[in-house]
C-alpha positions, 0 to 999 in steps of 0.5 A: 772038750779038754783044756788043750782043745780050748786053747787050740780053739782060742788060737784058731779064733784069735788067728781068724780074727787077726786074719780078718783084721789084716784082710780089712786093712789090706782092702782099705789100703788097696782102696786108698791106693786106687784113690791115690792112683786116680788122684795122680792121674787127675793131677797129671792130666791137669798139668798136661792141660796147663802145659799145653795151654802155656804152649799155645799161648807162647806159640801164639805170642811168637807167631804174632811177633813173627808175622809182624816182623816178617811182614815188615821185611817183606814190605821193605824189599818189595819194590822195583826201585833200588833206592826205595829198598835201600831206604827201607833197609836203612829204616828201623826194620828187623835185621835178624830173626828175633826169636831164638832157634831153640824156642822155634824148635820147641814151639813149631813143627819141623816144617814150620821151623824150616820155613821160618829159618829159610826165609830169615836166612835168605833175608840175612844173606840178602842184607849182608851181600847186597845191602851192606855191599850195596854202596857201589852201583852194581850192589845197589842194583842187586837190591832189586834183582835179588829181592824176589828170592827174599820176597818169595820166601817171605810171601810163602812164610806169611801165608803159612803163618796166617794159616797157623794163626787161623788154626788151619795148621797146628 
């Protein structure tokens, strides 16, 4: 074998050796990428689980407040005596929904959101229309005659909220 053939052979061996090294580096890089991907998936799953746990905690907290306030409103207007209703509405009961509607939309389904806001809207209308203007005889009488609308909406709301607390809904 001549000198140029030895140089060609050395070039082929060197190229093969470096190609082998590049292949090993590429394989290790692919292995690292695979492990990184699995790690990212694991982190993402933990973050989703943490977010879901936070969502459940917030939803339960809001739910408990809604049940308490809704029961107070329901019990305040469920009477056949307009003076009892008037006295109840004068006491320290919620006058409006104490949860921002954006928060409700974030933590509750559309059905739940609509049920909550409809009940509270009916109560707000009832207070504005019959309680605040109830200083005349007709208005005070309307506290009893118009209360069933509020009572029915809050009764349905309380039933639904209790089911949600027990995990029957969501």
